[in-house]
C-alpha positions, 0 to 999 in steps of 0.5 A: 281911429273910429269911423263914424260915416262910410263917406269918410272912408277912402274909396277906390276911384273908378278911373284908377283901377287897382287891379288888372281884373278891375281894369278889364271890366271897366274897359269892357263896360266903356266899350259895350256902353256905346251899344246899350246901357251897360251894368256891372253886376249879377243881379241887375233888375231892369224895366221893359222900357230900358231894354236892350241892356247889357250886363257884365259879370266877372264871376271866377278868376282861376289862378295858377302858379307860373314860376315867380308869377301868377297866371289868371284866367278871368271868366266873364259873361256878358248878357245881352237882354232884349224883348226880341232877338236883335241880330244887329246888337249881337253882331255889333257886340261881337265885333267890338269884343273881337277888337277889344283891348285892355290889360290882358295877354289873351282873350278867348271866346268860350261860348254864345248861348241864347235863352228865352226867359218866360214869366213876368217879362218875356225876354231873350238873353244872349250870353257871351262867355269870355276868358281873359288871360293875364299875369301878376306878381305873387299875391296880386290880382 
């Protein structure tokens, strides 16, 4: 079978994730999107007028064999980006994260860091790092 257009390839529906990892990220996006525009990617470029923005990145999934199952530790970073330190946004985001429910066994707050990014845009980036624990069958994610 020859595919002549990318539009003819079956794609995963955004509302039916195929993995726990994708479901956790989708649910995070829905939860935090009520605070500010939320994006799932590492290198989102933003305009000053669109601030504040929230960027979710799921960079690393550490896997350990546990008997007949796999134990996953999904490392997620959430960047809250604004022109100023917005304590209200940070506090509301942390409250939503403390009550967050999805397809995981445990969620741990790893760190909260703030940095000033000087240059073309002077912005404050507050990074919240989380670790989600979930379990799958062998060769699953």
